[in-house]
N, C-alpha and C positions, 0 to 999 in steps of 0.2 A: 136652624131648621133641620139639618141633617141629624143632629143629636136627638132632637125630639122625635123624628120619624124612626130613628134606630130603636129608641126605647119603645115606641108604640109597636114596632115590628116584633121585637123580642117578647113583649107582653102578649100580643095576639098569638104568636106561635106557641108560647107557653100555655096559654088558655086552651088553644086547640089541642095541644098534646095531652093536657090533663082531661079535656072533654068534660067538663064538670058542671053539670047542674047539681050533682051531688057526688060524694065520694063513691057511693055504690055504683053509680052510672059509669064513672071513670074506670072502675075495676071491671065492669062488664064489657067495656069496649075493647076490642082486640088491640094489641100494641101497634100492629101494622096500620090499623085504621087511624089510631091516634097520630102516628108519624106522618101519614098521608095528610091528615088535617093540618098538622104543623107545617108541612111543605106547602100546602095550598095557601095558608096564611102568609108565608114568606113570599110566595109568588104574587099574591095580591099586593103586597108592599114593594114589588119590584125585584125580588131576589130569587134567582133560579140556580139550582145546583144539579149537576149531573155526574153520574158514575157509570162508566162502561168498562167491562172487562172482556177482552177478546182472547180466547185460548184456542191454539191451533196445534193439531197433531197431524203432520204430513209425512209421507214416505215417497222416496224416489225408487220405484220398483224396477227400473231398468234404464240404461243409457246414462248420459251425462257424464260426470266425473267418477262418481261411485254410487252404489245403491246404499240406502240408509234411511233412517227416520229421525225426526226432531220434534221437539215441543217448543212452541213460541208463545209468549203471552204479552199482552199490553194492557195496562190499567190506565184509563183516561179519566182524570178528575177535572171538571170544569165548572165555571160560574159565568152567568150572564146577568148583568144588573141593569135594570131600567133606571137610568139616572134621573129621569123626570119624576118617577114615583119615589125613588129613594132619596133624592136630594134637590128636586125642583129644577133640574137642568133640562130644559125642554128639548125634546127630540134627540137626546143623547143616550147611548148604550155603551156599557163597558163589558168586555169579554176577556177571559183568560182561561187557559187549560194547560195541563202538564201530562206527560207520559211517564209511566214506570214500565220499562221494557226488560224482559228477561227471556232466557232460552237461546236456542241456536237458530240459524237461518238455513233453510233447505237449499236455496239457490247458492248461497255463499259456500256451503260445506259439501254439497252433493251434486247439484245439477250444473252449475257454471253458466247459467243463462243470463242474458242481458236484462230481460224483462222479468223481474223477480216473481217467483211463484205466488208471494203474498205481499200486499201493500203494508202489512204489519211488520214484515221482516226488517230488522235493523239491529245495530249493536246494542248489547245490554247496557242500560243506563237509566237514570232518572233525569228527565229533561223538561224544562219549560218549552211549551210549543208556541202558543199564540198569547198575545198581550196587546189589545188594541181598544181604541175608543172610536165610535162611529157617531157622526152628527148628521141628522136628517134635517133638510131645509126645503123651502118651497112646498109646504104641506106634504112632505115626504117624497116628492118627485126627484129630489137630488140627495144623495147620501155620500158623505166623505168619511173614509175610514183611515185612521192613522195609528201606526204601531206595528209590532212584529205580527206578521200574518202569512198565511199560505195563499197560493193562487189556485189551488186544485179544485176548490169547491165551486168557484164562479167562472173561471176561464177554461176554455176548451173542454167543457164538461157537458154531460147529458144527464138528465134526471133518471134515465133508465139504466145506467151503468153501475149504480151503487151496490147492487147485489154481488157483483163479481169480485173474486178474491185476488186474481193476478194484479200486480201493481200497475201494469200498463193499462188496465181497464178502468183505472181511476185517473191518475196523472199520466197523459199519454206517453208511450214508450220513447218517442222521439225527443221530447223535452227532458224527460227523466235521464236519458242517456247522454244527450249533447250539452246540456247546460251545466255550468260549474256547480258542484255539490248537488246536482240533480234538480236545481231550481227550487223555488219556494213551495215545498210540498212535504208531507210526512216522510221522514221524522224531523226535518229541519225547516222551520219558517225563518223569514228575514224581515227586518224593518222596511216599511214601505208606506206608500199613500195610494189608496184606491178610490176612484170617483165613479159612482154609478148614477146614471140619469135616465129617468123614465121620460122619453121624448114624447111618447103617446101611449095609448093602451096597447099597442102592438109592438113598438120599437123601444128597446132598452140599449143604452150605450155604456160601455165600461172602458175605463182607462186607468192603468196602474203604473207606478214607478217604484221598483224594488231595488234594494242594494243588490249588486250582482253576484254575490256568493255568501253562503252561510258560514263559510270558513276561509282561511287565508288561501288565495289562488296559488300562492307560491309554495304552499306546504305540500310535502310528499306523502303525508299520512292520510288516512281516510278522513273525509270531512266530518264524519260523525265522531271521530276521535278528537279532532282539532276544535270542535264545538260541542263537547260532550254533554254539557248541562244546559245548552240553549241560552246562555246569558251573555254571549259575545256582543250582541246588538250592533253588528257591523254596519257602518253608514258611509265609509270612505272608499269603498270599491267602485269601479266603473259601473253604472247602473244598468238595469234591465227594464225595458219598456214593454208593455203589452196592452193591446186594445182590441176591442171587438164590438160588433153590432149584432144584436139578437132580434129577430123578427118572428113574431107569433101570428099564426093564422089557423083557419079551420078548413077542412076538406069534406066535400060531399054533403048530402042531405043530413047525415048523422052529425055533422059538425065536429068531426074528429080532430082534436088539437094537434098541431104540428109546430115545430120551431126550426128555423135555419139560422145558423150563426156563422159569420165570417170575421176573420181578424188576422192580425200579424203581431210579431214581436221583434224587438231590436235590442241586441246586447252590445254594449259599448266597450267590453273587454277585448283583449287580444286572444287569438285562438291558434293553436299549433296546427300546422299542415299535416294531413294524414299520410303524406307520402315523402315529401321532400325536406332535406335539411337546409340549414341557413346558407350553406355553400353551393346550393342547387343540385346536389347529388341525392340519389335515393337514400332514405334512412336505412335501407337494407345493404347499401354499399359499404364494405369494410373501410373504404377510404373517406367516407363522409365524416363530418365533424360529430355527427350524433346529435347535434343540437337542431331541433326542428325549425323550420321556417315559420315565422309568426305572421298572422294576418290580423289586420285591425278590423274589429266588429264582426258580428254574426247576426243572422236573421232567420226568420221563418214565417211562412203564411199557413193558415189553417182554416177548416171549415167543419161544422157540426150540423148534422140533420137528424132530427128525431120526430117520431110520429106515433100516435095511438092508432093502430091498424083496425082494431075491433073492440067493442065494449061488451062486457058481460051482461049489462042491462043499460037501458036508456038513461043518460045522464051520469053514468058511473065513470070514474077514472080508472077502473080496473078492466083488464082484458089483455089484448096482445099489443105489445109495443115494440117498436124497431128503432135503432139508432145506428149512426155511422159517423166516423171522424176520419179526417185525412189531413196530412201536413207534409210540407217539404222544406228543406234547408240546403244551403250550398254544400256541394260534395267535397271541396278541397279542405275544409276545416271541421268537418263533422263526421263522426263514425257512421251515423244513420242519416241518409239523405232524403228518404221518403218513408212515410208511415201511414197505415191504414188499419182501422178496426171497425167492428160493427157486431151487432147481436140482436137477439130478441128476448123479451121479457114477458112471462106469462103470470098473470095475477088474477085472483078472484075465481079460479077454476073449480074450487071445492066449497060446497056449501058448509061442510063440517069444519073445514079449516080455511076460513075466508081470507086470512092474512098470509097464507103460504104463497111463496113465489118460486118460480122456476126460470132459469136463464141458460142460454147458450150463446157463446160469443167467440170471436176469433181476432187475433192481432197479426199484423205483418210489419216487420221493420226491415228495410232494405239497406244492406251495407253499401256505403258510398263508393263510387268509382275509384276515388283516390285511395281508399283503404284496400280495395280489391287489387289496385295497381301495385301497392306495396307488397301484397302477398305474391304477386307474380314476380316482382323484383327479387323476393326472398328465394323463390324457386331457382331463379337464374343464378343468383350469387352463391347459393348453397349446393346447387346441383342436385337437389332432392325434390320429389313431388309434393312439396309443402302444400297443404290444403288452402285453397282460395276461398275466403269467406264470401258469402252471398246474401243470406238473409236469415232471420229468426222469425218463426211463426208459432203461434200458440192457439189451441182450441180449448175452451173451457166449458164444462157443463157443471151446473150447480143447482141445488135445491134448498131452499131456506124454509124450515118448518118452525112455526110459532108454537112452542110447547106451553108457555104461559105468557102473560102480558109482558113479562120481564126477561124471558129466557127463549133464545132461539138456538137451534142446532142446524148445521149446514154441511152436509156431505159435498165433496168436490172431486172432479176429475179434470186433469190437464194433460194434454198431449203437446210436447214441446218439440218442434221441428228445428233441427240445426241449432242446438244450444251454443250461445256465444256467437251466433251468426255463422256457424260452421267452423268454430275454432278448433285448434289442434287438441287432440286428446292428451291431457297431461300425463296419462299412464302409458302412453306409447313412446318407447325409448327412441324410435326412429324419427319421431316428430313428422310423420307423413300421413297420419289418419286423423280425421276429425272426430269429434265426440258423436256418439250415436244419439239418435232421438230419445227423449226421455218421456217416461210415463209416470205421472204423479197422482196419487190419491190421498185423501185425508178428510178430516173433519174439523170444522170451525164451530166454536160455541160462543155465543154472545149473551152476556148477562148485563142488563142495563137497568138503571134506576134514576 
């Protein structure tokens, strides 16, 4: 059956591409239209293909480690196959995508902040990202996804934060900083099982079990180097659990949609203490062993609230929207113990450009008490006014303009308070001054097909 459908699919796509009642009509039809017809024929048969290229030119104009500019690019090639249409497998979907990443990273080379300027920033490579199959059951009310996947699209997420460029406004800063290899989010996905259950029209439950790290927890190199091509498929590390309940409701006479989500995660790996060594002394103490005290397990709780505040027209999903996310984790084994972000999204405000969007958002990541105590210990043992880290916060303003159906341009501004949480300026020979606040400007271009 698969073979017959494949031949039929190819034949219908070829016919659509040629567009042929007659050779003359085929010649008259633009190539772009013939390609669109062929793509539509493939989609009708269950095959979807996507190509997205994100190009970013950003500059750190002041503060951070150094001023300078970079170009970063990421090509995302993906496919989603409706296995029911393509192979008769009822309720099943296959998905895979890969990244080709090139260029430098502004945070890595110039800013030195914890919450990266861009979610695209990563080490140059060609990498498989996701590779999974999802099976829907009970008339679609239950969905089980198995394979290599990310957690950032469904967990601790808001539908109103996707416009923003800073990495923490996608995958929250607290999980991206505290979890091994940053957790399952771009650019590193991990094998896992995700269960999604629509308990009612208003309540949806999610539960997932992921491998605990995209690269060897014992490795000293960057996880992106240890798993450079995305083909490690690690399944033997202590696992990471995450679950959440999402409740949808409506507010006021206008029935403005809102959602509140609550959840928690639990990691079964061991985590190093942020202050003490295995012999009970401060890691800043020259007499300590230098080997950190290890804690079994780690955890976090989180909540997400989002709401459409006003519509541009009755029944429209466009208008003014708001989102807020918060999360906490234990102080002794995490660099960041509390996290908060939120913002506003404005859509549909221009009749001439109905798909343009404008957003303003802010993030706040609090350095844990244990990490602060280590900095105070460093002051004592070195006898210098070593900076005590406290927090990192970012404000982002961005505007996304739809030039054509396939091309968007997006200028961006970010102000970064206390890069690295108020870390020492690497250019200060006395090691007594923290990095200055950073100002970042730039442009993102998105080409999709």
